[in-house]
C-alpha positions in Angstrom: 13.3 31.4 -39.5 13.3 34.5 -37.3 9.5 34.4 -37.2 9.6 30.7 -36.1 12.2 31.5 -33.4 10.0 34.4 -32.2 7.0 32.2 -31.9 9.0 29.5 -30.1 10.2 31.9 -27.4 7.0 34.1 -27.4 3.3 33.1 -27.2 2.6 29.5 -28.1 -0.5 27.7 -29.3 -1.8 24.8 -27.2 -0.3 22.3 -29.7 3.0 24.1 -30.0 3.1 24.5 -26.2 2.3 20.9 -25.5 5.0 19.6 -27.9 7.5 22.0 -26.4 6.6 21.2 -22.8 6.7 17.5 -23.6 10.1 17.8 -25.2 11.6 19.7 -22.2 9.8 17.4 -19.7 11.4 14.5 -21.6 14.8 16.2 -21.3 14.2 16.8 -17.6 13.1 13.2 -17.1 16.1 11.9 -18.9 18.2 14.0 -16.6 16.1 12.5 -13.8 17.0 9.0 -15.0 20.7 10.0 -15.0 20.2 11.4 -11.5 18.6 8.2 -10.2 21.2 6.0 -11.9 23.9 8.0 -10.1 21.9 7.5 -6.8 21.7 3.8 -7.5 25.3 3.4 -8.4 26.5 5.3 -5.3 24.0 4.1 -2.7 21.8 1.4 -4.1 18.3 0.9 -2.5 19.8 1.4 0.9 18.8 2.7 4.4 21.0 5.8 3.8 19.1 6.7 0.6 15.8 5.9 2.5 16.7 8.8 4.9 17.3 11.1 2.0 13.9 10.4 0.4 12.1 10.5 3.7 13.7 13.9 4.4 11.9 15.3 1.4 8.5 14.8 2.8 8.4 17.8 5.2 9.9 20.3 2.8 7.5 19.1 0.1 4.5 19.4 2.4 5.7 22.8 3.4 5.9 23.8 -0.2 2.3 22.8 -0.7 1.1 24.6 2.4 3.3 27.7 2.5 3.3 28.5 -1.2 -0.5 28.8 -0.9 -1.2 26.0 -3.3 -0.4 25.9 -7.0 -0.3 29.5 -8.1 -1.0 28.3 -11.6 -4.5 27.4 -10.4 -5.2 30.5 -8.2 -3.1 33.2 -9.7 -3.5 32.8 -13.5 -7.3 33.3 -13.6 -7.0 36.5 -11.5 -4.0 37.8 -13.4 -5.6 37.1 -16.8 -8.7 38.9 -15.7 -6.6 42.0 -14.9 -4.9 41.7 -18.3 -8.2 41.5 -20.1 -9.3 44.7 -18.3 -6.1 46.5 -19.3 -4.7 46.5 -15.7 -1.4 44.8 -16.3 0.5 47.1 -14.0 -1.8 46.2 -11.2 -1.1 42.6 -12.0 2.6 43.2 -11.6 2.1 44.8 -8.2 0.2 41.7 -7.3 3.2 39.6 -8.1 5.4 41.5 -5.7 2.8 41.2 -2.9 2.6 37.4 -3.4 6.4 37.1 -3.5 6.7 38.8 -0.2 3.8 36.8 1.3 5.6 33.6 0.3 8.9 34.8 1.9 7.1 35.7 5.2 5.2 32.3 5.3 8.4 30.4 4.5 10.4 32.1 7.3 7.7 31.3 9.9 7.2 27.7 8.9 10.9 27.1 8.6 11.5 28.2 12.1 8.8 25.8 13.4 10.2 22.8 11.4 13.8 23.6 12.4 12.9 23.5 16.1 10.5 20.5 16.0 12.1 18.5 13.2 12.6 15.3 15.3 8.9 15.2 16.2 7.9 15.7 12.6 10.3 13.0 11.3 8.9 10.6 13.8 5.5 11.1 12.1 7.0 10.8 8.6 9.1 7.6 9.2 7.9 6.0 12.5 9.9 2.9 11.7 13.2 4.8 11.7 15.5 4.8 14.8 19.1 5.4 15.8 21.5 6.7 13.1 18.8 6.4 10.4 16.5 8.7 12.4 19.2 11.3 13.2 20.3 11.4 9.6 16.8 12.0 8.4 16.3 14.9 10.9 19.6 16.5 9.7 18.8 16.2 6.0 15.3 17.6 6.6 16.7 20.8 8.1 19.0 21.3 5.2 16.3 20.7 2.6 14.1 23.4 4.1 15.7 26.0 1.9 14.4 24.4 -1.4 10.7 25.4 -0.9 11.6 29.1 -0.8 13.4 28.9 -4.2 10.7 26.7 -5.7 7.9 28.9 -4.4 9.3 32.0 -5.9 9.9 30.1 -9.1 6.3 29.0 -9.0 5.1 32.6 -9.0 7.3 33.5 -12.0 6.2 30.4 -14.0 2.5 31.1 -13.4 3.0 34.6 -14.7 4.9 33.4 -17.8 2.2 30.8 -18.4 -0.5 33.4 -18.3 1.3 35.1 -21.3 1.4 31.6 -22.9 5.2 31.6 -22.7 6.2 28.1 -21.8 9.8 27.9 -22.9 11.5 28.8 -19.6 8.9 27.2 -17.4 9.5 23.9 -19.4 13.3 24.3 -19.2 13.6 25.0 -15.4 13.1 21.4 -14.2 16.1 20.4 -16.3 18.2 22.9 -14.3 16.8 21.5 -11.1 18.0 18.0 -12.0 21.3 19.3 -13.2 21.9 20.9 -9.7 21.1 17.6 -8.0 23.4 15.7 -10.4 26.2 18.1 -9.7 25.7 17.5 -6.0 25.7 13.7 -6.5 28.9 13.8 -8.6 31.0 16.4 -6.8 29.7 16.7 -3.3 28.9 13.2 -2.2 32.5 12.0 -2.4 33.3 14.5 0.4 30.0 14.9 2.2 28.2 11.6 1.6 24.4 11.7 1.5 24.5 15.3 2.7 26.0 16.2 -0.7 22.7 15.1 -2.3 20.8 17.5 -0.1 23.1 20.3 -1.0 22.7 19.4 -4.7 18.9 19.8 -4.2 19.4 23.3 -2.9 21.6 24.2 -5.9 19.0 22.7 -8.3 16.1 24.7 -6.6 18.1 27.9 -6.9 18.8 27.2 -10.6 15.1 26.5 -11.1 14.3 29.9 -9.5 16.9 31.8 -11.4 15.7 30.5 -14.8 12.1 31.6 -14.1 12.9 35.0 -12.8 15.0 35.8 -15.8 11.9 35.2 -17.8 9.8 37.4 -15.6 12.3 40.2 -16.0 11.8 40.0 -19.8 8.2 41.1 -19.2 9.5 44.3 -17.7 8.4 43.3 -14.2 9.8 45.3 -11.4 9.8 44.0 -7.9 8.4 46.3 -5.2 8.9 46.0 -1.4 5.1 45.8 -0.8 3.8 43.9 2.2 0.2 45.0 2.0 -1.5 41.6 1.8 -5.0 42.8 2.6 -6.0 44.0 -0.9 -9.1 42.5 -2.7 -7.0 40.7 -5.3 -4.7 39.1 -2.8 -7.7 38.0 -0.8 -9.3 36.5 -3.9 -6.2 34.5 -4.8 -5.9 33.2 -1.2 -9.5 32.3 -1.2 -9.1 30.4 -4.4 -5.9 28.9 -3.3 -6.9 27.6 0.2 -8.8 24.5 -1.2 -5.9 24.0 -3.6 -3.5 24.1 -0.7 -5.3 21.2 0.9 -5.5 19.4 -2.5 -1.7 19.7 -2.9 -1.2 18.8 0.7 -3.3 15.6 0.4 -1.0 14.5 -2.4 2.0 15.1 -0.1 0.2 13.3 2.7 -0.3 10.3 0.4 3.4 10.2 -0.1 3.8 10.7 3.7 1.6 7.7 4.4 3.5 5.6 1.8 6.8 6.6 3.3 5.6 5.8 6.9 4.3 2.4 5.8 7.5 1.6 3.9 9.7 2.6 6.9 8.5 -0.5 8.7 9.6 -2.7 5.8 13.0 -4.0 4.8 15.7 -1.4 4.3 15.7 0.1 0.8 11.9 -0.1 0.5 11.4 3.7 0.5 14.2 4.0 -2.1 12.6 1.3 -4.4 9.2 3.1 -4.1 10.8 6.5 -5.0 12.7 5.0 -7.9 9.6 3.3 -9.3 7.5 6.5 -8.9 10.1 8.4 -10.9 10.2 5.8 -13.7 6.4 5.7 -14.1 6.3 9.5 -13.8 8.1 9.8 -17.1 5.0 9.1 -19.3 2.7 11.0 -16.9 5.0 14.0 -17.3 5.3 13.7 -21.0 1.6 13.3 -21.6 -0.6 14.4 -18.7 1.5 17.2 -17.2 2.6 18.7 -20.6 -0.9 18.7 -22.1 -2.6 20.0 -18.9 -0.1 22.8 -18.5 -0.3 23.8 -22.2 -4.1 23.8 -22.3 -4.8 25.5 -19.0 -4.6 29.2 -20.2 -6.9 28.3 -23.1 -9.4 26.6 -20.8 -9.3 29.6 -18.5 -10.2 32.0 -21.4 -13.1 29.7 -22.5 -14.4 29.5 -18.9 -14.3 33.3 -18.6 -16.4 33.5 -21.7 -18.8 30.9 -20.3 -18.7 28.7 -23.5 -19.5 25.3 -22.0 -19.8 23.6 -25.5 -16.3 24.6 -26.5 -14.9 23.6 -23.1 -16.5 20.2 -23.5 -15.0 19.8 -27.0 -11.5 20.8 -25.8 -11.6 18.4 -22.8 -12.9 15.5 -24.9 -10.1 16.0 -27.4 -7.5 16.2 -24.7 -8.8 13.1 -22.9 -8.8 11.1 -26.1 -5.2 12.1 -26.9 -4.2 11.0 -23.4 -5.8 7.6 -23.9 -4.4 7.2 -27.4 -0.8 7.7 -26.1 -0.9 6.5 -22.5 -2.7 3.2 -22.7 -0.2 1.5 -25.0 2.6 3.2 -23.2 1.5 1.9 -19.8 0.9 -1.7 -21.1 4.4 -1.7 -22.7 5.9 -0.4 -19.5 4.2 -3.2 -17.5 5.6 -5.9 -19.9 9.1 -4.4 -20.1 9.3 -3.1 -16.5 12.3 -5.3 -15.5 14.3 -4.3 -18.6 13.5 -0.6 -18.0 14.6 -0.7 -14.3 17.7 -2.7 -15.1 18.8 -0.3 -17.8 18.1 2.8 -15.8 19.3 1.7 -12.3 21.1 -1.6 -12.6 24.6 -0.7 -11.8 27.0 -0.3 -8.8 25.3 -1.0 -5.5 21.9 -1.5 -7.2 21.8 -5.3 -7.4 19.4 -7.8 -9.0 17.2 -8.0 -5.9 16.8 -4.2 -5.9 15.9 -4.5 -9.6 13.2 -7.1 -9.0 11.5 -5.2 -6.2 11.6 -1.9 -8.0 10.3 -3.5 -11.2 7.3 -5.0 -9.4 6.4 -1.6 -8.0 6.7 0.0 -11.4 4.2 -2.6 -12.7 1.6 -1.9 -10.1 2.0 1.9 -10.5 1.7 1.7 -14.2 -1.9 0.3 -14.0 -3.1 3.9 -13.2 -1.0 6.0 -15.7 -4.2 7.0 -17.6 -5.9 8.0 -14.3 -3.0 10.1 -13.1 -3.0 11.9 -16.5 -6.7 12.4 -16.3 -6.5 13.9 -12.8 -4.0 16.5 -14.0 -6.2 17.6 -16.9 -9.5 17.4 -15.0 -8.2 19.4 -12.1 -7.1 22.1 -14.5 -10.6 22.1 -16.0 -12.1 22.9 -12.6 -9.4 25.5 -11.8 -10.3 27.3 -15.1 -13.8 27.8 -13.6 -12.2 29.0 -10.4 -13.5 25.9 -8.7 -10.8 24.6 -6.4 -13.2 22.8 -4.0 -14.3 19.9 -6.2 -10.6 18.7 -6.8 -10.1 19.0 -3.0 -13.1 16.8 -2.3 -12.0 14.2 -4.9 -8.5 14.2 -3.5 -9.8 13.7 0.1 -11.8 10.7 -0.9 -8.8 9.3 -2.8 -6.6 9.9 0.2 -8.7 7.9 2.6 -9.1 5.2 0.0 -5.3 5.0 -0.4 -5.0 4.5 3.4 -7.6 1.8 3.3 -6.0 0.0 0.4 -2.5 0.2 2.0 -3.9 -1.5 5.1 -5.6 -4.0 2.8 -2.7 -4.9 0.5 0.5 -4.3 2.5 1.5 -6.0 5.7 0.4 -3.3 8.1 -2.8 -5.0 9.4 -4.1 -8.4 10.5 -6.5 -8.6 7.5 -3.8 -7.6 4.9 -3.0 -9.5 1.8 0.7 -9.1 2.6 1.9 -7.7 -0.7 4.4 -5.5 1.1 5.9 -2.6 -0.9 3.9 -3.8 -4.0 0.7 -3.3 -1.9 1.5 0.4 -1.4 1.9 0.8 -5.2 -1.4 -1.0 -5.9 -3.2 1.1 -3.3 -2.0 4.3 -5.0 -3.1 3.1 -8.4 -6.6 2.2 -7.2 -7.0 5.5 -5.4 -5.9 7.4 -8.5 -8.5 5.7 -10.6 -11.2 6.5 -8.1 -10.1 10.2 -8.0 -10.2 10.4 -11.8 -13.7 8.8 -11.8 -15.0 11.2 -9.2 -13.7 14.2 -11.1 -15.2 13.1 -14.4 -18.6 12.6 -12.8 -18.4 16.1 -11.2 -17.2 17.8 -14.4 -20.1 16.2 -16.3 -22.5 18.5 -14.3 -20.6 21.6 -15.4 -20.1 21.0 -19.1 -22.6 18.2 -20.1 -22.2 14.5 -20.8 -18.9 13.1 -22.2 -18.1 10.1 -20.1 -19.7 7.4 -22.2 -17.9 8.5 -25.3 -14.5 8.6 -23.5 -15.2 5.1 -22.1 -16.0 3.6 -25.5 -12.9 5.3 -27.0 -10.8 4.0 -24.1 -12.1 0.4 -24.6 -11.2 0.6 -28.3 -7.7 1.8 -27.7 -7.2 -0.8 -25.0 -8.1 -3.6 -27.5 -5.5 -2.2 -29.9 -3.0 -2.0 -27.1 -3.6 -5.5 -25.9 -3.1 -6.9 -29.5 0.1 -4.9 -29.7 1.1 -6.0 -26.2 1.0 -9.7 -27.3 3.6 -8.9 -29.9 5.7 -7.2 -27.2 5.5 -10.1 -24.8 6.1 -12.7 -27.5 9.2 -11.0 -28.9 10.5 -10.2 -25.4 10.2 -13.9 -24.4 11.9 -15.1 -27.6 14.8 -12.6 -27.3 15.3 -13.8 -23.7 16.0 -17.3 -25.0 18.6 -16.2 -27.6 20.4 -13.3 -25.9 22.9 -13.4 -23.1 21.2 -11.0 -20.7 24.3 -10.7 -18.5 25.4 -7.9 -20.9 23.7 -4.5 -20.9 23.6 -4.2 -24.6 21.4 -7.4 -24.9 19.1 -6.2 -22.1 18.7 -3.0 -24.2 17.9 -5.0 -27.3 15.4 -7.2 -25.3 13.6 -4.0 -24.3 14.0 -1.8 -27.4 13.1 -4.3 -30.1 9.8 -5.5 -28.6 8.9 -1.8 -27.8 9.5 -0.8 -31.5 7.5 -3.8 -32.8 4.6 -3.1 -30.4 4.6 0.6 -31.3 4.6 -0.2 -35.1 1.7 -2.7 -34.6 -0.3 -0.2 -32.5 0.2 2.7 -34.9 -0.8 0.4 -37.8 -4.0 -0.6 -36.1 -5.1 3.0 -35.4 -4.2 3.9 -39.0 -6.1 1.0 -40.5 -9.2 1.7 -38.3 -8.8 5.5 -39.0 -8.8 6.7 -35.4 -9.3 10.5 -35.9 -6.9 11.6 -33.1 -4.0 10.3 -35.3 -4.5 13.3 -37.5 -3.9 15.6 -34.5 -0.3 14.6 -34.4 0.1 15.5 -38.1 -1.4 18.9 -37.3 0.8 19.4 -34.3 3.9 18.5 -36.4 2.9 21.1 -39.1 2.2 23.8 -36.5 5.5 23.3 -34.8 7.7 22.9 -37.8 
């Protein structure tokens, strides 16, 4: 038992890590569901909550820019190289330098945003005016503190991941959501929507504290070192700069979506954010968890230059994603109204809000596989210290997203006038394009693998469609015999078809002996 506990808190295999990360992502997402339900009960899909979500855009963009990209992509390869050469102490000094660099950049950028916040908010939400505009400016200024805590936390988590210690990094998002929930429950009665912003600051601080306690366990000692012009710092910054823009493009995509939704009916931004959080649950459980767990291993393989093993690892990971995410996305599309109503349907969140949010969930769920692919494929390039290719793919996807928003929403004369649903569809199509570009580019590095993945994906899609028919039929039947005015019957209408569909899908992949099914048996044995 002691040995198992030691393995759990110490270094983890890819399988152990992916299960552990998935579990804690699931916990964090459940807390996120609770958080969103509290938001919905207290505010509904309202103009007030629109201001809160819009106020996130500048701090989030600042996080992407100021924290010099995702340190997991730029810092881990450099730090692991120092470790392999027996220069761990030099690596710890590098952590202090990056910590101080983040603090300096945060101070400078915060002052700029504090002063010019009204002008920035006008760009984020050009459709806002009056009280809604002033409220968004005020909330933006409060939320500027969160990027500092999250940035410092990012450094610590990158270091822990390089040691293949995933427990605290997986746990931290739960504390982030707990902080927000505490703000929603105990601060909003007195401070209103400002209480949510204060809860975000508390959550970011708890996220930071959790990671840095883990960093201390590695015997790291902080040093007041502001010499940023060393070769290793320069190497990290050089690697990170393209990643900065890649992250920023993702934030700019959200910025564009927020700006487009700000011209629509009040509550559109809230509905879009709620829907993104719901569809983000499977993406986090599958794509983020697997990508985070496998990244250190991919980095080691890349350093050794073993392209054959790299291809095998990526193919296996992509197949596992398809096996899990394709049926999950189809079931979510079919049961989207039940999911939204169960998660958010209370208090000020009425049936109209439920319908709008559910339709957005449906359009976003089309691209769940692509979103997971993007996470994994980006990590594959980062393992090779290639941050430029993901940037190019993200740029193309960004401009496609803008084009599709103009095409599908009501922001142009030639639009199809899908409104908020058009924004969701645009994001899905752009995500699929980005995943396709990354696959084509990776093929040149590690050899051909796309045809095999496409054939496998088609096979899984056929099984998922067959199972989906059972889900749809049972959902329709239960809708005729249950009184859906009661929450318990809505739960049954969602849960029973989901269970039947899952049993049908697992039976099909067992009958046709899909090899990836055995991976889950191996994972279970390795974890337990």
